[in-house]
TITOR-491079 format. One line per field, with one value per residue (C-alpha): residue number from 1; residue in three letters; x, y, z. Coordinates in steps of 0.2 Angstrom, whole numbers, plus 5000, padded with zeros to 4 digits. Example, Ala and Ser with C-alpha at 12.3 -4.5 7.8 and 13.67 -1.06 7.14 Angstrom:
<recs>
nr c(1,2)
rest c(Ala,Ser)
X c(5062,5068)
Y c(4978,4995)
Z c(5039,5036)
</recs>
This chain:
<recs>
nr c(1,2,3,4,5,6,7,8,9,10,11,12,13,14,15,16,17,18,19,20,21,22,23,24,25,26,27,28,29,30,31,32,33,34,35,36,37,38,39,40,41,42,43,44,45,46,47,48,49,50,51,52,53,54,55,56,57,58,59,60,61,62,63,64,65,66,67,68,69,70,71,72,73,74,75,76,77,78,79,80,81,82,83,84,85,86,87,88,89,90,91,92,93,94,95,96,97,98,99,100,101,102,103,104,105,106,107,108,109,110,111,112,113,114,115,116,117,118,119,120,121,122,123,124,125,126,127,128,129,130,131,132,133,134,135,136,137,138,139,140,141,142,143,144,145,146,147,148,149,150,151,152,153,154,155,156,157,158,159,160,161,162,163,164,165,166,167,168,169,170,171,172,173,174,175,176,177,178,179,180,181,182,183,184,185,186,187,188,189,190,191,192,193,194,195,196,197,198,199,200,201,202,203,204,205,206,207,208,209,210,211,212,213,214,215,216,217,218,219,220,221,222,223,224,225,226,227,228,229,230,231,232,233,234,235,236,237,238,239,240,241,242,243,244,245,246,247,248,249,250,251,252,253,254,255,256,257,258,259,260,261,262,263,264,265,266,267,268,269,270,271,272,273,274,275,276,277,278,279,280,281,282,283,284,285,286,287,288,289,290,291,292,293,294,295,296,297,298,299,300,301,302,303,304,305,306,307,308,309,310,311,312,313,314,315,316,317,318,319,320,321,322,323,324,325,326,327,328,329,330,331,332,333,334,335,336,337,338,339,340,341,342,343,344,345,346,347,348,349,350,351,352,353,354,355,356,357,358,359,360,361,362,363,364,365,366,367,368,369,370,371,372,373,374,375,376,377,378,379,380,381,382,383,384,385,386,387,388,389,390,391,392,393,394,395,396,397,398,399,400,401,402,403,404,405,406,407,408,409,410,411,412,413,414,415,416,417,418,419,420,421,422,423,424,425,426,427)
rest c(Met,Leu,Leu,Arg,Asp,Leu,Ala,Ala,Ala,Leu,Arg,Asn,Gly,Ser,Arg,Thr,Pro,Val,Thr,Thr,Leu,Glu,Thr,Ala,Leu,Thr,Ala,Val,Gly,Gln,Ile,Glu,Gly,Glu,Leu,Lys,Ala,Trp,Val,Glu,Ile,Asp,Ala,Glu,Gly,Ala,Arg,Asn,Ala,Ala,Lys,Ala,Leu,Glu,Ala,Ser,Asp,Ala,Pro,Arg,Gly,Pro,Leu,Trp,Gly,Val,Pro,Val,Gly,Ile,Lys,Asp,Leu,Val,Asp,Val,Ala,Gly,Leu,Pro,Thr,Arg,Cys,Gly,Thr,Ser,Leu,Arg,Gly,Asp,Gln,Pro,Ala,Gly,Ser,Asp,Ala,Asp,Cys,Val,Gln,Leu,Leu,Arg,Ser,Ala,Gly,Ala,Val,Ile,Val,Gly,Lys,Thr,Val,Thr,Thr,Glu,Phe,Gly,Tyr,Phe,Arg,Pro,Gly,Pro,Thr,Arg,Asn,Pro,Ala,Asn,Arg,Asp,Tyr,Thr,Pro,Gly,Gly,Ser,Ser,Ser,Gly,Ser,Ala,Ala,Ala,Val,Ala,Ala,Gly,Thr,Ile,Pro,Leu,Ala,Leu,Gly,Thr,Gln,Thr,Ala,Gly,Ser,Leu,Thr,Arg,Pro,Ala,Ser,Phe,Cys,Gly,Ala,Ala,Gly,Phe,Val,Ala,Ala,Thr,Gly,Thr,Phe,Ser,Leu,Ala,Gly,Val,Ala,Gly,Leu,Ser,His,Ser,Leu,Asp,Ser,Leu,Gly,Phe,Leu,Cys,Gln,Ser,Val,Ala,Asp,Leu,Gln,Tyr,Val,Trp,Asp,Ala,Leu,Arg,Asp,Pro,Ser,Gln,Pro,Ala,Val,Pro,Ala,Ala,His,Pro,Glu,Ala,Ala,Ser,Leu,Leu,Leu,Trp,Asp,Gly,Ser,Glu,Leu,Gly,Glu,Leu,Ser,Pro,Ala,Met,Ser,Glu,Ala,Leu,Glu,His,Ala,Lys,Thr,Val,Val,Ser,Gly,Gly,Met,Ala,Glu,Trp,Ser,Glu,His,Gly,Leu,Val,Val,Gln,Leu,Ala,Asp,Ala,His,Ala,Thr,Val,Met,Ala,Tyr,Glu,Ala,Ala,Arg,Glu,Arg,Ser,Ala,Glu,Leu,Pro,Tyr,Leu,Asp,Gln,Leu,Ser,Ala,Pro,Leu,Ala,Glu,Leu,Leu,Asn,Thr,Gly,Leu,Val,Thr,Ala,Glu,Asp,Asp,Tyr,Lys,Ala,Ala,Leu,Glu,Thr,Ile,Ser,Ser,Gly,Arg,Lys,Lys,Val,Leu,Ser,Leu,Phe,Asp,Ser,Cys,Asp,Ala,Ile,Leu,Gly,Pro,Ala,Ala,Leu,Gly,Ala,Ala,Pro,Lys,Gly,Ile,Glu,Ala,Thr,Gly,Thr,Pro,Val,Leu,Ser,Arg,Pro,Trp,Gln,Ala,Leu,Gly,Leu,Pro,Val,Ile,Ala,Ile,Pro,Gly,Leu,His,Asp,Asp,Ser,Gly,Met,Pro,Leu,Gly,Leu,Gln,Leu,Ile,Gly,Arg,Pro,Gly,His,Glu,Glu,Thr,Leu,Phe,Ser,Ile,Ala,Gln,Tyr,Ile,Glu,Ala,Ala,Leu,Thr,Pro,Ser,Arg,Ile,Pro,Ala,Phe,Pro,Asn,Pro)
X c(5000,5007,5009,4997,4984,4988,4986,4969,4964,4969,4960,4944,4944,4946,4963,4968,4984,4986,4983,4995,5008,5007,5008,5024,5031,5028,5036,5051,5052,5052,5067,5077,5088,5095,5093,5099,5091,5086,5096,5081,5063,5052,5037,5029,5031,5024,5009,5005,5006,4995,4982,4982,4978,4963,4957,4958,4945,4958,4958,4968,4983,4990,5002,4989,4994,5008,5023,5040,5058,5070,5089,5099,5107,5090,5083,5068,5062,5065,5077,5096,5104,5119,5125,5133,5147,5152,5156,5137,5129,5111,5106,5089,5085,5075,5065,5061,5071,5061,5058,5051,5039,5033,5030,5021,5010,5005,5000,5015,5019,5038,5043,5061,5079,5087,5105,5117,5136,5147,5142,5135,5152,5160,5161,5146,5134,5128,5114,5113,5106,5088,5091,5106,5112,5130,5130,5131,5116,5126,5127,5125,5105,5108,5095,5081,5084,5085,5070,5059,5066,5062,5044,5044,5039,5032,5043,5059,5069,5087,5100,5113,5129,5137,5128,5121,5103,5104,5117,5108,5092,5100,5109,5093,5080,5070,5064,5073,5071,5084,5077,5086,5097,5088,5071,5069,5075,5090,5088,5090,5100,5118,5127,5144,5143,5131,5131,5130,5118,5100,5085,5077,5065,5064,5048,5044,5039,5041,5022,5024,5039,5028,5014,5026,5033,5015,5012,5028,5032,5030,5013,5017,5029,5020,5021,5026,5015,5022,5028,5020,5032,5030,5035,5049,5066,5080,5099,5107,5123,5132,5145,5160,5170,5169,5171,5168,5151,5147,5141,5124,5122,5128,5114,5102,5105,5104,5087,5081,5085,5075,5059,5058,5050,5052,5069,5085,5101,5119,5127,5142,5148,5160,5174,5162,5156,5174,5177,5161,5165,5182,5175,5162,5176,5185,5170,5164,5181,5183,5166,5166,5181,5171,5154,5162,5174,5168,5175,5192,5199,5194,5201,5209,5191,5184,5186,5201,5191,5182,5198,5206,5192,5193,5212,5211,5198,5209,5224,5213,5217,5203,5207,5205,5188,5183,5189,5179,5163,5166,5167,5151,5142,5148,5144,5126,5123,5129,5118,5103,5104,5104,5087,5080,5081,5078,5067,5079,5095,5095,5110,5116,5113,5129,5143,5134,5125,5130,5147,5149,5153,5147,5164,5162,5147,5152,5157,5146,5156,5141,5131,5145,5142,5123,5124,5137,5124,5110,5098,5083,5086,5075,5082,5071,5071,5065,5080,5091,5107,5108,5110,5095,5104,5095,5101,5095,5094,5094,5084,5091,5080,5078,5074,5057,5051,5049,5032,5040,5054,5041,5030,5045,5052,5035,5034,5052,5048,5033,5041,5056,5047,5028,5024,5033,5021,5028,5020,5018,5011,4993,4987)
Y c(5000,5017,5029,5041,5027,5022,5039,5040,5024,5030,5046,5038,5025,5010,5007,5013,5019,5005,4991,5000,5001,4983,4979,4989,4981,4964,4967,4975,4960,4947,4955,4965,4950,4950,4968,4977,4994,5000,5006,5007,5002,5012,5000,5006,5024,5021,5011,5025,5038,5027,5025,5043,5047,5036,5043,5061,5071,5083,5085,5072,5078,5072,5059,5054,5037,5034,5025,5034,5030,5043,5043,5042,5059,5067,5070,5061,5066,5051,5042,5043,5051,5040,5046,5029,5032,5025,5043,5046,5038,5033,5050,5053,5069,5081,5087,5083,5090,5103,5091,5078,5090,5093,5075,5074,5089,5080,5065,5053,5039,5038,5020,5022,5027,5020,5016,5030,5029,5038,5056,5054,5051,5035,5022,5010,5003,4985,4988,4976,4980,4973,4968,4957,4955,4954,4971,4988,4999,5015,5029,5038,5036,5017,5011,5023,5018,4999,5000,5008,4998,4982,4988,4988,5006,5018,5033,5037,5053,5055,5069,5073,5083,5074,5059,5053,5050,5049,5035,5023,5027,5021,5006,5000,5004,5017,5034,5049,5067,5079,5097,5112,5118,5129,5123,5114,5119,5107,5112,5095,5087,5082,5089,5090,5106,5120,5126,5109,5099,5096,5086,5073,5058,5041,5032,5018,5029,5047,5050,5046,5058,5072,5068,5070,5086,5093,5088,5096,5110,5128,5133,5152,5149,5149,5134,5137,5128,5112,5112,5098,5084,5076,5093,5096,5101,5091,5092,5074,5073,5057,5061,5055,5069,5063,5044,5030,5023,5005,4998,4995,5013,5019,5008,5015,5032,5027,5019,5035,5044,5032,5032,5050,5062,5081,5090,5082,5091,5085,5093,5103,5112,5097,5108,5117,5101,5096,5113,5111,5094,5100,5115,5104,5093,5109,5117,5100,5097,5115,5116,5098,5102,5116,5108,5092,5102,5092,5076,5083,5078,5060,5058,5041,5034,5039,5030,5034,5042,5054,5058,5062,5073,5083,5084,5090,5104,5110,5113,5120,5139,5151,5159,5142,5140,5157,5153,5137,5146,5159,5144,5138,5155,5158,5141,5142,5158,5149,5133,5143,5152,5136,5133,5147,5136,5119,5111,5099,5090,5071,5060,5044,5044,5034,5026,5010,4997,4994,4987,4970,4970,4980,4987,5003,5013,5018,5035,5051,5059,5061,5070,5083,5096,5097,5097,5111,5121,5117,5111,5100,5082,5067,5049,5039,5021,5006,5001,4986,4978,4960,4953,4962,4976,4993,5007,5025,5040,5058,5073,5089,5105,5123,5128,5135,5124,5108,5105,5104,5092,5080,5080,5076,5063,5054,5054,5047,5034,5028,5028,5018,5005,5006,4989,4994,4993,4999,4991,4993,4977,4975,4970)
Z c(5000,4995,5010,5003,5002,5019,5026,5017,5025,5042,5041,5034,5048,5037,5046,5064,5071,5083,5070,5057,5070,5075,5057,5056,5072,5066,5049,5058,5070,5056,5047,5059,5065,5047,5042,5058,5052,5070,5085,5096,5093,5105,5104,5121,5116,5099,5106,5118,5104,5093,5106,5111,5092,5092,5109,5103,5094,5087,5068,5059,5051,5034,5043,5056,5062,5050,5057,5055,5058,5064,5059,5075,5072,5076,5094,5099,5117,5129,5117,5116,5101,5099,5082,5078,5091,5108,5113,5115,5130,5134,5141,5133,5123,5133,5118,5100,5086,5076,5062,5074,5081,5063,5060,5077,5072,5056,5066,5063,5076,5080,5080,5085,5079,5064,5061,5055,5052,5064,5066,5048,5040,5034,5048,5044,5057,5056,5043,5028,5011,5010,4991,4996,5014,5008,5001,5009,5011,5009,5022,5032,5032,5030,5043,5036,5018,5022,5033,5020,5005,5015,5017,5036,5037,5025,5030,5038,5041,5034,5033,5020,5020,5005,4999,5015,5008,4989,4989,5002,4993,4976,4984,4993,4980,4990,4984,4993,4994,5000,5004,4998,5012,5024,5020,5037,5054,5059,5078,5087,5073,5076,5060,5052,5042,5045,5027,5019,5031,5025,5030,5019,5020,5012,5005,4993,4979,4973,4975,4993,4994,4987,5000,5014,5007,5006,5024,5031,5020,5026,5020,5021,5006,4990,4979,4961,4950,4942,4924,4913,4915,4898,4891,4903,4897,4905,4906,4906,4917,4917,4931,4921,4926,4944,4942,4931,4930,4931,4914,4922,4928,4910,4903,4915,4909,4891,4895,4903,4887,4877,4888,4894,4881,4880,4878,4884,4881,4887,4902,4897,4913,4917,4924,4936,4943,4947,4955,4966,4972,4977,4986,4995,5002,5008,5016,5024,5032,5039,5046,5053,5063,5071,5072,5080,5091,5107,5099,5095,5112,5108,5090,5096,5099,5082,5066,5055,5041,5053,5063,5046,5041,5057,5057,5039,5044,5058,5046,5032,5030,5033,5016,5007,5016,5010,4992,4992,4998,4984,4971,4978,4977,4959,4954,4962,4951,4936,4939,4944,4927,4918,4926,4915,4900,4908,4922,4930,4929,4928,4932,4941,4960,4962,4952,4951,4962,4980,4983,4990,5009,5024,5029,5018,5012,4994,4988,4989,4975,4963,4976,4982,4968,4971,4990,4989,4979,4991,4978,4981,4974,4972,4971,4959,4962,4951,4940,4944,4937,4930,4948,4954,4964,4964,4953,4957,4947,4954,4948,4953,4954,4958,4975,4977,4962,4971,4963,4946,4953,4960,4945,4933,4945,4946,4927,4925,4939,4929,4912,4919,4929,4925,4934,4950,4965,4981,4996,5015,5023,5025,5042)
</recs>
């Protein structure tokens, strides 16, 4: 059942929050021993919340009774925020992050905390890929992507600083949305880089993503009407300047060209993309060393990649940091001007399918330029390589024009995989 259909069934009374939650808890219990997507499942708290919804006469919000998982970088009142590290203890958060408050206000039921990599960087947790347990789910929103792609919950929160949401969405076969930086408050979210961090969410289809967007977006910000998706003008970006695509991912892009109507021109600003990826890495290191300053005395207790990132940030000159910010600022102006003649940019969400093994989470290189620019991105699921591992595409849009981005992404998803039917378990 699609999330939007589930939400409608909950609001009209054909399903209840309690039975829907129990369905989710059962689905989680059946697979969690192998999937390992959760840090903590708050069954008692979720049951109390579901019962309270049923007992209340208050208006039913758009996510009334919908079970949700929360990435363990995000505060949930009464639950610890462990951030994928032993440096964080079991002290529960005193209040919800702003984004969790948004979910509760919309009627969502918080099921628990999903696995994240260490402080949202590279050291993986125990989560496995639902498509094949021998492969990484990606990171850092690994637990959220795996739980949704496995069909155990219809919605989970994630975050992105480099490729923390688009990559696991692509690897696991989930739909993912990364909001433009600054769209949602990050109060109560443990970040790495204040100018790069962004909130996002994962569902089983692009239509579900749009439903959640409509439920959580700021209603005071006017929505720009969507362009007609079949007549959309796209720029096709193959990412080749940043890395070598797998043959399967190259074939996926070629397939997209054949099934998507409308105008499609080739991306030509390859040098700019390289500059933006490099600038992203500089900004992320510099800001992470300051954002995570409390962890600097404990570098010997951090993973080697995170310790290296923080050390790199400490020795990065302020002039180099400012130059990187200027590169990003001028690049943003250039790319935003391209949207005057196109509606979105379509490219690979990762270099290929998930790598085998769970000791690493893959490279975020194809997300770095767009995250540096702070643009909204949708990871479109549905394609697979010959072994059945998911392949995701990413659609990059213009801030403030999310309606067009969702419309085009839904059209592409349907054109690529017309028979794909996402499912949340029936009771």
